[in-house]
PQR file with spaces between the fields and no chain letter, atoms N, CA, C, O and H, PARSE charges and radii, in Angstrom:
ATOM       1  N    MET     1      84.273    9.738  171.505 -0.4000 1.5000
ATOM       2  CA   MET     1      85.442   10.456  171.046 -0.0000 2.0000
ATOM       3  C    MET     1      86.662    9.809  171.692  0.5500 1.7000
ATOM       4  O    MET     1      86.607    9.366  172.840 -0.5500 1.4000
ATOM       5  N    TYR     2      87.750    9.758  170.952 -0.4000 1.5000
ATOM       6  CA   TYR     2      88.952    9.176  171.522 -0.0000 2.0000
ATOM       7  C    TYR     2      90.153   10.057  171.250  0.5500 1.7000
ATOM       8  O    TYR     2      90.125   10.947  170.400 -0.5500 1.4000
ATOM       9  H    TYR     2      87.795   10.117  170.020  0.4000 1.0000
ATOM      10  N    LYS     3      91.193    9.785  171.987 -0.4000 1.5000
ATOM      11  CA   LYS     3      92.419   10.565  171.893 -0.0000 2.0000
ATOM      12  C    LYS     3      93.450    9.743  171.125  0.5500 1.7000
ATOM      13  O    LYS     3      93.587    8.540  171.346 -0.5500 1.4000
ATOM      14  H    LYS     3      91.216    9.062  172.677  0.4000 1.0000
ATOM      15  N    THR     4      94.176   10.405  170.217 -0.4000 1.5000
ATOM      16  CA   THR     4      95.188    9.714  169.430 -0.0000 2.0000
ATOM      17  C    THR     4      96.353   10.651  169.143  0.5500 1.7000
ATOM      18  O    THR     4      96.220   11.872  169.226 -0.5500 1.4000
ATOM      19  H    THR     4      94.065   11.383  170.037  0.4000 1.0000
ATOM      20  N    ALA     5      97.474   10.074  168.811 -0.4000 1.5000
ATOM      21  CA   ALA     5      98.646   10.878  168.444 -0.0000 2.0000
ATOM      22  C    ALA     5      98.766   10.871  166.924  0.5500 1.7000
ATOM      23  O    ALA     5      98.633    9.825  166.288 -0.5500 1.4000
ATOM      24  H    ALA     5      97.582    9.083  168.744  0.4000 1.0000
ATOM      25  N    LEU     6      99.015   12.033  166.351 -0.4000 1.5000
ATOM      26  CA   LEU     6      99.131   12.167  164.901 -0.0000 2.0000
ATOM      27  C    LEU     6     100.386   12.958  164.543  0.5500 1.7000
ATOM      28  O    LEU     6     100.826   13.827  165.295 -0.5500 1.4000
ATOM      29  H    LEU     6      99.123   12.882  166.868  0.4000 1.0000
ATOM      30  N    ARG     7     100.940   12.647  163.407 -0.4000 1.5000
ATOM      31  CA   ARG     7     101.999   13.477  162.838 -0.0000 2.0000
ATOM      32  C    ARG     7     101.335   14.319  161.765  0.5500 1.7000
ATOM      33  O    ARG     7     100.794   13.791  160.793 -0.5500 1.4000
ATOM      34  H    ARG     7     100.583   11.940  162.795  0.4000 1.0000
ATOM      35  N    ILE     8     101.377   15.627  161.945 -0.4000 1.5000
ATOM      36  CA   ILE     8     100.684   16.537  161.035 -0.0000 2.0000
ATOM      37  C    ILE     8     101.678   17.551  160.499  0.5500 1.7000
ATOM      38  O    ILE     8     102.474   18.121  161.245 -0.5500 1.4000
ATOM      39  H    ILE     8     101.816   16.056  162.735  0.4000 1.0000
ATOM      40  N    ASP     9     101.618   17.763  159.201 -0.4000 1.5000
ATOM      41  CA   ASP     9     102.440   18.780  158.552 -0.0000 2.0000
ATOM      42  C    ASP     9     102.020   20.142  159.115  0.5500 1.7000
ATOM      43  O    ASP     9     100.882   20.572  158.927 -0.5500 1.4000
ATOM      44  H    ASP     9     100.972   17.300  158.595  0.4000 1.0000
ATOM      45  N    GLU    10     102.943   20.814  159.803 -0.4000 1.5000
ATOM      46  CA   GLU    10     102.617   22.082  160.463 -0.0000 2.0000
ATOM      47  C    GLU    10     102.195   23.164  159.480  0.5500 1.7000
ATOM      48  O    GLU    10     101.309   23.965  159.778 -0.5500 1.4000
ATOM      49  H    GLU    10     103.867   20.465  159.956  0.4000 1.0000
ATOM      50  N    ASN    11     102.822   23.192  158.313 -0.4000 1.5000
ATOM      51  CA   ASN    11     102.466   24.187  157.298 -0.0000 2.0000
ATOM      52  C    ASN    11     101.048   23.936  156.782  0.5500 1.7000
ATOM      53  O    ASN    11     100.263   24.872  156.628 -0.5500 1.4000
ATOM      54  H    ASN    11     103.542   22.542  158.071  0.4000 1.0000
ATOM      55  N    LEU    12     100.727   22.672  156.519 -0.4000 1.5000
ATOM      56  CA   LEU    12      99.391   22.327  156.042 -0.0000 2.0000
ATOM      57  C    LEU    12      98.346   22.640  157.113  0.5500 1.7000
ATOM      58  O    LEU    12      97.263   23.136  156.801 -0.5500 1.4000
ATOM      59  H    LEU    12     101.364   21.912  156.644  0.4000 1.0000
ATOM      60  N    LEU    13      98.663   22.354  158.352 -0.4000 1.5000
ATOM      61  CA   LEU    13      97.755   22.664  159.459 -0.0000 2.0000
ATOM      62  C    LEU    13      97.533   24.174  159.556  0.5500 1.7000
ATOM      63  O    LEU    13      96.404   24.623  159.756 -0.5500 1.4000
ATOM      64  H    LEU    13      99.543   21.951  158.606  0.4000 1.0000
ATOM      65  N    ALA    14      98.591   24.949  159.417 -0.4000 1.5000
ATOM      66  CA   ALA    14      98.469   26.413  159.476 -0.0000 2.0000
ATOM      67  C    ALA    14      97.604   26.923  158.330  0.5500 1.7000
ATOM      68  O    ALA    14      96.784   27.820  158.525 -0.5500 1.4000
ATOM      69  H    ALA    14      99.508   24.584  159.255  0.4000 1.0000
ATOM      70  N    GLN    15      97.777   26.366  157.152 -0.4000 1.5000
ATOM      71  CA   GLN    15      96.953   26.783  156.007 -0.0000 2.0000
ATOM      72  C    GLN    15      95.484   26.427  156.227  0.5500 1.7000
ATOM      73  O    GLN    15      94.594   27.226  155.938 -0.5500 1.4000
ATOM      74  H    GLN    15      98.443   25.637  156.994  0.4000 1.0000
ATOM      75  N    ALA    16      95.240   25.221  156.742 -0.4000 1.5000
ATOM      76  CA   ALA    16      93.864   24.797  157.024 -0.0000 2.0000
ATOM      77  C    ALA    16      93.256   25.670  158.109  0.5500 1.7000
ATOM      78  O    ALA    16      92.089   26.054  158.023 -0.5500 1.4000
ATOM      79  H    ALA    16      95.964   24.572  156.977  0.4000 1.0000
ATOM      80  N    ARG    17      94.040   25.984  159.125 -0.4000 1.5000
ATOM      81  CA   ARG    17      93.575   26.842  160.219 -0.0000 2.0000
ATOM      82  C    ARG    17      93.157   28.212  159.679  0.5500 1.7000
ATOM      83  O    ARG    17      92.119   28.747  160.070 -0.5500 1.4000
ATOM      84  H    ARG    17      94.988   25.672  159.195  0.4000 1.0000
ATOM      85  N    ALA    18      93.960   28.770  158.791 -0.4000 1.5000
ATOM      86  CA   ALA    18      93.633   30.072  158.197 -0.0000 2.0000
ATOM      87  C    ALA    18      92.383   29.980  157.325  0.5500 1.7000
ATOM      88  O    ALA    18      91.518   30.855  157.376 -0.5500 1.4000
ATOM      89  H    ALA    18      94.803   28.336  158.474  0.4000 1.0000
ATOM      90  N    ALA    19      92.292   28.922  156.531 -0.4000 1.5000
ATOM      91  CA   ALA    19      91.144   28.762  155.634 -0.0000 2.0000
ATOM      92  C    ALA    19      89.841   28.542  156.397  0.5500 1.7000
ATOM      93  O    ALA    19      88.783   29.018  155.985 -0.5500 1.4000
ATOM      94  H    ALA    19      92.994   28.211  156.490  0.4000 1.0000
ATOM      95  N    LEU    20      89.927   27.820  157.509 -0.4000 1.5000
ATOM      96  CA   LEU    20      88.731   27.488  158.282 -0.0000 2.0000
ATOM      97  C    LEU    20      88.429   28.496  159.384  0.5500 1.7000
ATOM      98  O    LEU    20      87.333   28.497  159.945 -0.5500 1.4000
ATOM      99  H    LEU    20      90.786   27.433  157.844  0.4000 1.0000
ATOM     100  N    GLY    21      89.388   29.343  159.690 -0.4000 1.5000
ATOM     101  CA   GLY    21      89.190   30.322  160.757 -0.0000 2.0000
ATOM     102  C    GLY    21      89.175   29.698  162.136  0.5500 1.7000
ATOM     103  O    GLY    21      88.482   30.174  163.035 -0.5500 1.4000
ATOM     104  H    GLY    21      90.278   29.342  159.234  0.4000 1.0000
ATOM     105  N    THR    22      89.945   28.623  162.304 -0.4000 1.5000
ATOM     106  CA   THR    22      89.996   27.929  163.594 -0.0000 2.0000
ATOM     107  C    THR    22      91.251   28.328  164.353  0.5500 1.7000
ATOM     108  O    THR    22      92.178   28.906  163.787 -0.5500 1.4000
ATOM     109  H    THR    22      90.508   28.236  161.573  0.4000 1.0000
ATOM     110  N    ARG    23      91.267   28.009  165.650 -0.4000 1.5000
ATOM     111  CA   ARG    23      92.409   28.418  166.475 -0.0000 2.0000
ATOM     112  C    ARG    23      93.299   27.265  166.892  0.5500 1.7000
ATOM     113  O    ARG    23      94.519   27.416  166.936 -0.5500 1.4000
ATOM     114  H    ARG    23      90.514   27.540  166.111  0.4000 1.0000
ATOM     115  N    THR    24      92.721   26.127  167.196 -0.4000 1.5000
ATOM     116  CA   THR    24      93.529   25.004  167.695 -0.0000 2.0000
ATOM     117  C    THR    24      93.616   23.899  166.650  0.5500 1.7000
ATOM     118  O    THR    24      92.835   23.853  165.699 -0.5500 1.4000
ATOM     119  H    THR    24      91.730   26.004  167.161  0.4000 1.0000
ATOM     120  N    ALA    25      94.591   23.007  166.852 -0.4000 1.5000
ATOM     121  CA   ALA    25      94.734   21.870  165.945 -0.0000 2.0000
ATOM     122  C    ALA    25      93.488   20.985  166.004  0.5500 1.7000
ATOM     123  O    ALA    25      92.993   20.541  164.968 -0.5500 1.4000
ATOM     124  H    ALA    25      95.225   23.044  167.624  0.4000 1.0000
ATOM     125  N    THR    26      92.989   20.731  167.192 -0.4000 1.5000
ATOM     126  CA   THR    26      91.795   19.897  167.339 -0.0000 2.0000
ATOM     127  C    THR    26      90.602   20.519  166.633  0.5500 1.7000
ATOM     128  O    THR    26      89.881   19.837  165.904 -0.5500 1.4000
ATOM     129  H    THR    26      93.392   21.091  168.034  0.4000 1.0000
ATOM     130  N    GLU    27      90.395   21.801  166.846 -0.4000 1.5000
ATOM     131  CA   GLU    27      89.281   22.502  166.198 -0.0000 2.0000
ATOM     132  C    GLU    27      89.448   22.472  164.677  0.5500 1.7000
ATOM     133  O    GLU    27      88.469   22.300  163.952 -0.5500 1.4000
ATOM     134  H    GLU    27      90.980   22.355  167.438  0.4000 1.0000
ATOM     135  N    THR    28      90.660   22.634  164.199 -0.4000 1.5000
ATOM     136  CA   THR    28      90.932   22.611  162.767 -0.0000 2.0000
ATOM     137  C    THR    28      90.632   21.241  162.170  0.5500 1.7000
ATOM     138  O    THR    28      90.005   21.141  161.116 -0.5500 1.4000
ATOM     139  H    THR    28      91.456   22.773  164.789  0.4000 1.0000
ATOM     140  N    ILE    29      91.076   20.199  162.837 -0.4000 1.5000
ATOM     141  CA   ILE    29      90.835   18.840  162.342 -0.0000 2.0000
ATOM     142  C    ILE    29      89.349   18.521  162.352  0.5500 1.7000
ATOM     143  O    ILE    29      88.840   17.954  161.385 -0.5500 1.4000
ATOM     144  H    ILE    29      91.585   20.280  163.693  0.4000 1.0000
ATOM     145  N    HIS    30      88.645   18.868  163.411 -0.4000 1.5000
ATOM     146  CA   HIS    30      87.197   18.624  163.476 -0.0000 2.0000
ATOM     147  C    HIS    30      86.477   19.390  162.377  0.5500 1.7000
ATOM     148  O    HIS    30      85.592   18.841  161.719 -0.5500 1.4000
ATOM     149  H    HIS    30      89.058   19.329  164.197  0.4000 1.0000
ATOM     150  N    SER    31      86.844   20.647  162.170 -0.4000 1.5000
ATOM     151  CA   SER    31      86.205   21.454  161.124 -0.0000 2.0000
ATOM     152  C    SER    31      86.496   20.894  159.738  0.5500 1.7000
ATOM     153  O    SER    31      85.615   20.865  158.880 -0.5500 1.4000
ATOM     154  H    SER    31      87.562   21.093  162.704  0.4000 1.0000
ATOM     155  N    ALA    32      87.724   20.453  159.520 -0.4000 1.5000
ATOM     156  CA   ALA    32      88.093   19.885  158.223 -0.0000 2.0000
ATOM     157  C    ALA    32      87.315   18.598  157.964  0.5500 1.7000
ATOM     158  O    ALA    32      86.823   18.380  156.857 -0.5500 1.4000
ATOM     159  H    ALA    32      88.440   20.477  160.218  0.4000 1.0000
ATOM     160  N    LEU    33      87.203   17.747  158.981 -0.4000 1.5000
ATOM     161  CA   LEU    33      86.440   16.516  158.820 -0.0000 2.0000
ATOM     162  C    LEU    33      84.968   16.813  158.552  0.5500 1.7000
ATOM     163  O    LEU    33      84.349   16.167  157.706 -0.5500 1.4000
ATOM     164  H    LEU    33      87.603   17.924  159.881  0.4000 1.0000
ATOM     165  N    ALA    34      84.409   17.777  159.259 -0.4000 1.5000
ATOM     166  CA   ALA    34      83.011   18.158  159.051 -0.0000 2.0000
ATOM     167  C    ALA    34      82.808   18.692  157.635  0.5500 1.7000
ATOM     168  O    ALA    34      81.781   18.421  157.013 -0.5500 1.4000
ATOM     169  H    ALA    34      84.911   18.302  159.947  0.4000 1.0000
ATOM     170  N    GLU    35      83.771   19.441  157.127 -0.4000 1.5000
ATOM     171  CA   GLU    35      83.677   19.984  155.769 -0.0000 2.0000
ATOM     172  C    GLU    35      83.716   18.868  154.723  0.5500 1.7000
ATOM     173  O    GLU    35      83.000   18.926  153.724 -0.5500 1.4000
ATOM     174  H    GLU    35      84.606   19.660  157.633  0.4000 1.0000
ATOM     175  N    VAL    36      84.548   17.862  154.952 -0.4000 1.5000
ATOM     176  CA   VAL    36      84.617   16.727  154.029 -0.0000 2.0000
ATOM     177  C    VAL    36      83.276   15.995  153.985  0.5500 1.7000
ATOM     178  O    VAL    36      82.794   15.643  152.908 -0.5500 1.4000
ATOM     179  H    VAL    36      85.130   17.815  155.764  0.4000 1.0000
ATOM     180  N    VAL    37      82.675   15.767  155.154 -0.4000 1.5000
ATOM     181  CA   VAL    37      81.387   15.082  155.219 -0.0000 2.0000
ATOM     182  C    VAL    37      80.307   15.929  154.540  0.5500 1.7000
ATOM     183  O    VAL    37      79.485   15.397  153.793 -0.5500 1.4000
ATOM     184  H    VAL    37      83.067   16.053  156.028  0.4000 1.0000
ATOM     185  N    ALA    38      80.304   17.239  154.792 -0.4000 1.5000
ATOM     186  CA   ALA    38      79.317   18.134  154.175 -0.0000 2.0000
ATOM     187  C    ALA    38      79.494   18.162  152.658  0.5500 1.7000
ATOM     188  O    ALA    38      78.515   18.174  151.913 -0.5500 1.4000
ATOM     189  H    ALA    38      80.971   17.671  155.398  0.4000 1.0000
ATOM     190  N    ARG    39      80.738   18.172  152.211 -0.4000 1.5000
ATOM     191  CA   ARG    39      81.016   18.169  150.772 -0.0000 2.0000
ATOM     192  C    ARG    39      80.480   16.902  150.119  0.5500 1.7000
ATOM     193  O    ARG    39      79.929   16.952  149.020 -0.5500 1.4000
ATOM     194  H    ARG    39      81.533   18.163  152.817  0.4000 1.0000
ATOM     195  N    GLN    40      80.638   15.784  150.784 -0.4000 1.5000
ATOM     196  CA   GLN    40      80.111   14.529  150.254 -0.0000 2.0000
ATOM     197  C    GLN    40      78.585   14.603  150.127  0.5500 1.7000
ATOM     198  O    GLN    40      78.017   14.125  149.145 -0.5500 1.4000
ATOM     199  H    GLN    40      81.085   15.743  151.677  0.4000 1.0000
ATOM     200  N    GLY    41      77.931   15.198  151.116 -0.4000 1.5000
ATOM     201  CA   GLY    41      76.480   15.372  151.057 -0.0000 2.0000
ATOM     202  C    GLY    41      76.068   16.281  149.917  0.5500 1.7000
ATOM     203  O    GLY    41      75.084   16.009  149.228 -0.5500 1.4000
ATOM     204  H    GLY    41      78.392   15.587  151.913  0.4000 1.0000
ATOM     205  N    ARG    42      76.814   17.362  149.711 -0.4000 1.5000
ATOM     206  CA   ARG    42      76.509   18.269  148.597 -0.0000 2.0000
ATOM     207  C    ARG    42      76.696   17.574  147.258  0.5500 1.7000
ATOM     208  O    ARG    42      75.922   17.792  146.325 -0.5500 1.4000
ATOM     209  H    ARG    42      77.613   17.583  150.271  0.4000 1.0000
ATOM     210  N    THR    43      77.719   16.740  147.163 -0.4000 1.5000
ATOM     211  CA   THR    43      77.965   15.992  145.929 -0.0000 2.0000
ATOM     212  C    THR    43      76.812   15.037  145.649  0.5500 1.7000
ATOM     213  O    THR    43      76.347   14.939  144.513 -0.5500 1.4000
ATOM     214  H    THR    43      78.348   16.562  147.920  0.4000 1.0000
ATOM     215  N    ARG    44      76.345   14.326  146.687 -0.4000 1.5000
ATOM     216  CA   ARG    44      75.206   13.419  146.505 -0.0000 2.0000
ATOM     217  C    ARG    44      73.961   14.183  146.087  0.5500 1.7000
ATOM     218  O    ARG    44      73.229   13.737  145.203 -0.5500 1.4000
ATOM     219  H    ARG    44      76.723   14.406  147.610  0.4000 1.0000
ATOM     220  N    LEU    45      73.713   15.327  146.710 -0.4000 1.5000
ATOM     221  CA   LEU    45      72.550   16.137  146.353 -0.0000 2.0000
ATOM     222  C    LEU    45      72.654   16.626  144.919  0.5500 1.7000
ATOM     223  O    LEU    45      71.670   16.582  144.181 -0.5500 1.4000
ATOM     224  H    LEU    45      74.308   15.689  147.427  0.4000 1.0000
ATOM     225  N    PHE    46      73.828   17.092  144.512 -0.4000 1.5000
ATOM     226  CA   PHE    46      74.027   17.556  143.138 -0.0000 2.0000
ATOM     227  C    PHE    46      73.734   16.428  142.157  0.5500 1.7000
ATOM     228  O    PHE    46      73.086   16.650  141.134 -0.5500 1.4000
ATOM     229  H    PHE    46      74.627   17.128  145.112  0.4000 1.0000
ATOM     230  N    GLU    47      74.206   15.221  142.457 -0.4000 1.5000
ATOM     231  CA   GLU    47      73.961   14.083  141.566 -0.0000 2.0000
ATOM     232  C    GLU    47      72.472   13.764  141.479  0.5500 1.7000
ATOM     233  O    GLU    47      71.967   13.436  140.406 -0.5500 1.4000
ATOM     234  H    GLU    47      74.733   15.040  143.287  0.4000 1.0000
ATOM     235  N    ARG    48      71.760   13.861  142.620 -0.4000 1.5000
ATOM     236  CA   ARG    48      70.305   13.648  142.586 -0.0000 2.0000
ATOM     237  C    ARG    48      69.623   14.709  141.747  0.5500 1.7000
ATOM     238  O    ARG    48      68.714   14.395  140.978 -0.5500 1.4000
ATOM     239  H    ARG    48      72.170   14.128  143.493  0.4000 1.0000
ATOM     240  N    LEU    49      70.045   15.963  141.878 -0.4000 1.5000
ATOM     241  CA   LEU    49      69.448   17.030  141.074 -0.0000 2.0000
ATOM     242  C    LEU    49      69.769   16.851  139.595  0.5500 1.7000
ATOM     243  O    LEU    49      68.919   17.077  138.733 -0.5500 1.4000
ATOM     244  H    LEU    49      70.783   16.218  142.502  0.4000 1.0000
ATOM     245  N    ARG    50      71.009   16.440  139.310 -0.4000 1.5000
ATOM     246  CA   ARG    50      71.422   16.246  137.924 -0.0000 2.0000
ATOM     247  C    ARG    50      70.622   15.121  137.263  0.5500 1.7000
ATOM     248  O    ARG    50      70.210   15.237  136.109 -0.5500 1.4000
ATOM     249  H    ARG    50      71.699   16.256  140.010  0.4000 1.0000
ATOM     250  N    SER    51      70.411   14.049  137.994 -0.4000 1.5000
ATOM     251  CA   SER    51      69.718   12.890  137.430 -0.0000 2.0000
ATOM     252  C    SER    51      68.209   12.941  137.671  0.5500 1.7000
ATOM     253  O    SER    51      67.460   12.155  137.091 -0.5500 1.4000
ATOM     254  H    SER    51      70.745   13.955  138.932  0.4000 1.0000
ATOM     255  N    LEU    52      67.768   13.860  138.520 -0.4000 1.5000
ATOM     256  CA   LEU    52      66.369   13.988  138.952 -0.0000 2.0000
ATOM     257  C    LEU    52      65.884   12.734  139.670  0.5500 1.7000
ATOM     258  O    LEU    52      64.679   12.496  139.751 -0.5500 1.4000
ATOM     259  H    LEU    52      68.376   14.499  138.991  0.4000 1.0000
ATOM     260  N    GLU    53      66.810   11.930  140.193 -0.4000 1.5000
ATOM     261  CA   GLU    53      66.471   10.713  140.923 -0.0000 2.0000
ATOM     262  C    GLU    53      65.715   11.042  142.204  0.5500 1.7000
ATOM     263  O    GLU    53      66.233   11.720  143.091 -0.5500 1.4000
ATOM     264  H    GLU    53      67.789   12.124  140.128  0.4000 1.0000
ATOM     265  N    GLY    54      64.481   10.549  142.284 -0.4000 1.5000
ATOM     266  CA   GLY    54      63.680   10.743  143.489 -0.0000 2.0000
ATOM     267  C    GLY    54      63.201   12.175  143.677  0.5500 1.7000
ATOM     268  O    GLY    54      62.742   12.537  144.761 -0.5500 1.4000
ATOM     269  H    GLY    54      64.060    9.998  141.564  0.4000 1.0000
ATOM     270  N    ILE    55      63.303   12.988  142.641 -0.4000 1.5000
ATOM     271  CA   ILE    55      62.908   14.396  142.742 -0.0000 2.0000
ATOM     272  C    ILE    55      61.749   14.641  141.780  0.5500 1.7000
ATOM     273  O    ILE    55      61.764   14.169  140.643 -0.5500 1.4000
ATOM     274  H    ILE    55      63.676   12.694  141.761  0.4000 1.0000
ATOM     275  N    ASP    56      60.754   15.376  142.240 -0.4000 1.5000
ATOM     276  CA   ASP    56      59.535   15.594  141.465 -0.0000 2.0000
ATOM     277  C    ASP    56      59.669   16.668  140.387  0.5500 1.7000
ATOM     278  O    ASP    56      58.678   17.003  139.737 -0.5500 1.4000
ATOM     279  H    ASP    56      60.741   15.760  143.163  0.4000 1.0000
ATOM     280  N    LEU    57      60.852   17.207  140.183 -0.4000 1.5000
ATOM     281  CA   LEU    57      61.011   18.253  139.181 -0.0000 2.0000
ATOM     282  C    LEU    57      60.701   17.757  137.782  0.5500 1.7000
ATOM     283  O    LEU    57      60.381   18.557  136.903 -0.5500 1.4000
ATOM     284  H    LEU    57      61.656   16.935  140.711  0.4000 1.0000
ATOM     285  N    ALA    58      60.789   16.458  137.558 -0.4000 1.5000
ATOM     286  CA   ALA    58      60.496   15.895  136.247 -0.0000 2.0000
ATOM     287  C    ALA    58      59.007   15.570  136.089  0.5500 1.7000
ATOM     288  O    ALA    58      58.571   15.183  135.004 -0.5500 1.4000
ATOM     289  H    ALA    58      61.049   15.808  138.272  0.4000 1.0000
ATOM     290  N    ASP    59      58.236   15.723  137.149 -0.4000 1.5000
ATOM     291  CA   ASP    59      56.807   15.413  137.123 -0.0000 2.0000
ATOM     292  C    ASP    59      56.030   16.674  136.746  0.5500 1.7000
ATOM     293  O    ASP    59      55.959   17.623  137.527 -0.5500 1.4000
ATOM     294  H    ASP    59      58.590   16.037  138.030  0.4000 1.0000
ATOM     295  N    ASP    60      55.455   16.678  135.556 -0.4000 1.5000
ATOM     296  CA   ASP    60      54.742   17.867  135.058 -0.0000 2.0000
ATOM     297  C    ASP    60      53.605   18.282  135.975  0.5500 1.7000
ATOM     298  O    ASP    60      53.369   19.478  136.151 -0.5500 1.4000
ATOM     299  H    ASP    60      55.513   15.907  134.921  0.4000 1.0000
ATOM     300  N    THR    61      52.896   17.331  136.562 -0.4000 1.5000
ATOM     301  CA   THR    61      51.779   17.655  137.458 -0.0000 2.0000
ATOM     302  C    THR    61      52.283   18.409  138.683  0.5500 1.7000
ATOM     303  O    THR    61      51.694   19.413  139.084 -0.5500 1.4000
ATOM     304  H    THR    61      53.088   16.360  136.419  0.4000 1.0000
ATOM     305  N    VAL    62      53.343   17.937  139.262 -0.4000 1.5000
ATOM     306  CA   VAL    62      53.919   18.585  140.449 -0.0000 2.0000
ATOM     307  C    VAL    62      54.410   19.981  140.091  0.5500 1.7000
ATOM     308  O    VAL    62      54.147   20.930  140.829 -0.5500 1.4000
ATOM     309  H    VAL    62      53.821   17.121  138.937  0.4000 1.0000
ATOM     310  N    MET    63      55.106   20.122  138.992 -0.4000 1.5000
ATOM     311  CA   MET    63      55.664   21.404  138.613 -0.0000 2.0000
ATOM     312  C    MET    63      54.575   22.417  138.250  0.5500 1.7000
ATOM     313  O    MET    63      54.736   23.608  138.516 -0.5500 1.4000
ATOM     314  H    MET    63      55.320   19.350  138.393  0.4000 1.0000
ATOM     315  N    ARG    64      53.482   21.969  137.656 -0.4000 1.5000
ATOM     316  CA   ARG    64      52.362   22.886  137.352 -0.0000 2.0000
ATOM     317  C    ARG    64      51.811   23.474  138.646  0.5500 1.7000
ATOM     318  O    ARG    64      51.496   24.662  138.708 -0.5500 1.4000
ATOM     319  H    ARG    64      53.352   21.001  137.440  0.4000 1.0000
ATOM     320  N    GLU    65      51.697   22.650  139.669 -0.4000 1.5000
ATOM     321  CA   GLU    65      51.198   23.110  140.962 -0.0000 2.0000
ATOM     322  C    GLU    65      52.198   24.027  141.669  0.5500 1.7000
ATOM     323  O    GLU    65      51.804   24.895  142.448 -0.5500 1.4000
ATOM     324  H    GLU    65      51.953   21.684  139.619  0.4000 1.0000
ATOM     325  N    ALA    66      53.463   23.838  141.401 -0.4000 1.5000
ATOM     326  CA   ALA    66      54.505   24.643  142.069 -0.0000 2.0000
ATOM     327  C    ALA    66      54.445   26.110  141.680  0.5500 1.7000
ATOM     328  O    ALA    66      54.880   26.967  142.449 -0.5500 1.4000
ATOM     329  H    ALA    66      53.783   23.133  140.768  0.4000 1.0000
ATOM     330  N    TRP    67      53.921   26.413  140.517 -0.4000 1.5000
ATOM     331  CA   TRP    67      53.920   27.785  140.026 -0.0000 2.0000
ATOM     332  C    TRP    67      52.614   28.518  140.336  0.5500 1.7000
ATOM     333  O    TRP    67      52.404   29.625  139.840 -0.5500 1.4000
ATOM     334  H    TRP    67      53.568   25.716  139.892  0.4000 1.0000
ATOM     335  N    ARG    68      51.757   27.940  141.122 -0.4000 1.5000
ATOM     336  CA   ARG    68      50.501   28.618  141.476 -0.0000 2.0000
ATOM     337  C    ARG    68      50.654   29.485  142.667  0.5500 1.7000
ATOM     338  O    ARG    68      49.693   30.123  143.094 -0.5500 1.4000
ATOM     339  H    ARG    68      51.927   27.041  141.525  0.4000 1.0000
């Protein structure tokens, strides 16, 4: 972890703080970054589900066994 100086829009920071339920600027920035990374993961998962890439849901044998 490193320390840096940033210019941050105070209004935007306050809105993010309220949306995330955080108290400090550092906590808000960390939470916002974590949310961006999590969102990217959800997007990748959604695309895999949409395309069924690498997922056995398209395999009739697997799905027949799933309902037993």
